[in-house]
N, C-alpha and C positions, 0 to 999 in steps of 0.2 A: 652229344647233348644229354643223353641219359647218364653218362658217367659224370658230367659236370653237375647235374642235379643231385646225384648221390654224394659227390664230394662236398657240395655246399651243405647238405643235410647232415653229414658226418659229425660235426661239432655238437649239433643239437642232440643227436642220438647218444653221444658220449655223455652229455649232461644228464639226459634222462636215465642213463644207467646208474647215476649217483643218487637218484631219488630213493627214499626208503621204501616206497610202495612199488618200485620197479621189480617186476618178475618177468624175466626173459625165459622163454621156453627152450629147453634143450631139444636137439633133433629127435630124440626118442619120445618126447612128450606130445608130439603132434602126429596125427594120423597120416596114412598114405594118401588119403584124399587131399589133404592140405598140400602135399608135395606135387601131386598131379595138377592141382589147380594153380599152384605157384609156377610150375613149368609152362603150362598152357598160357597163363597170363603174361609171363615174361616173353614168350615167343610171339604172341599176338600183339602185345604192346610194342615190341621192337619192329614188327612189320608195319604197324600203324605209324610209328615215328618216321620210318624211312619213306613210306608212301606220302605222308603229309609233307615232308620237306621237299620231296620230288615234285609234288603237285604245286606247291607255292613257288618253286623255282621255274615252272613251266607256264603257269597261267596267271591271269589277272587276279590279284589277291582280293580285290573287292568282291568279285563274283565267287571266288573259292570260299571266302569266309562266310558268305551268305549261304552257300550250299552246305557248308559245315554245320550250319544251324539245324540241319535235318537230324543231327545227332540227338536232339531232344526226342524226336519220334522214335529213332532206333533204340534209345535207352528205355523209353516207355515200353516198347515191344519186348525188348530183351528181359527187362525186369519182370514183366508179366509172364513170359514164356518160361524163364529159368527159375524164378523165385515165386511165381504165383501171386505176385502183388499187383492188384488192380489199381490203376491210377484214380485219384479222386476227381471230382468234377472241377475243383479249383485247379488241379494239376493239368487236366485236359484243356481248360480255358487258357492257362498260362502257355501251354504248348502251342495252341492255335495263335495266340498273340505273338509269340516268338517267331513262328513261321510267317505270319503276316508281316512282321517287321523285317524279316530276312527278305521277303519278296519285295518290299518297298526299297530296301537297300540295294537290291540287285537289279533294279529296273533299268539302269543305264545299260544300253546295249554295248557289247564289246565289238569293236570294229576290227577288221583285219590289220589296221595300222597299230592297234594296241598290242596284239600278240599274234604269233603264228597260229592260224586256225587249227591245224593238226595238233600242235602242242597244247593249245587251249582245250581241245576236246579230250586229249589224253589226261590233262590235269583234272578236268571235271570227272572223268572216269575213275582216276586214282582217288579223288576226294570222296566219291560215292562209296568206294571200297572201304575207305577209312570210316565213313559214317556207319556202314554195316558192321565193321569190326568193333567199333566202340559200343554198339548195341549188344555184341556178343560177349566182350570181355569185361564190360563194366559190372555186370552182376557177379562175376567171379570174385571181385574184391569182397563182396558181402559173404560169400561162402568161406573165404579165408578168414575173415574177421570173426565169424561165428565160432571158430575154433580157439580163439584166444582173446585177450583184451585188446581192443582196437588201438588204444593209446600206444601200446608197445609192439604193434604189428611189424 
């Protein structure tokens, strides 16, 4: 899936290279911190992708997608911890509304006939790990973008 995403993006990146304002940084123009962040981001996002697809293959997607909405909370926490950016009151209200919507969407109980109970529990645990990972690696993008122009990241 990740390779497919990059393959689809490749023609657009090639077009960006032709723009007069395009400045792509050479390997020596970026700091060591950029490469550490890039390596960590790549590794954690790969784990995220594998766990996400495993979770949706095991569990009820309606419940899993509702639990995935907790990513809003983990992102708020991650951005606050790693970047020191406190959420606004509007952002907190939006977070509460999203969580309330997720709660309403997941109110239908999953019966043993829907999915294997052990598999469903494993799927929920995997998606909770994904939620935590997204709170950790989402702020990493900001760190990388601060070193160069985000259009050509």
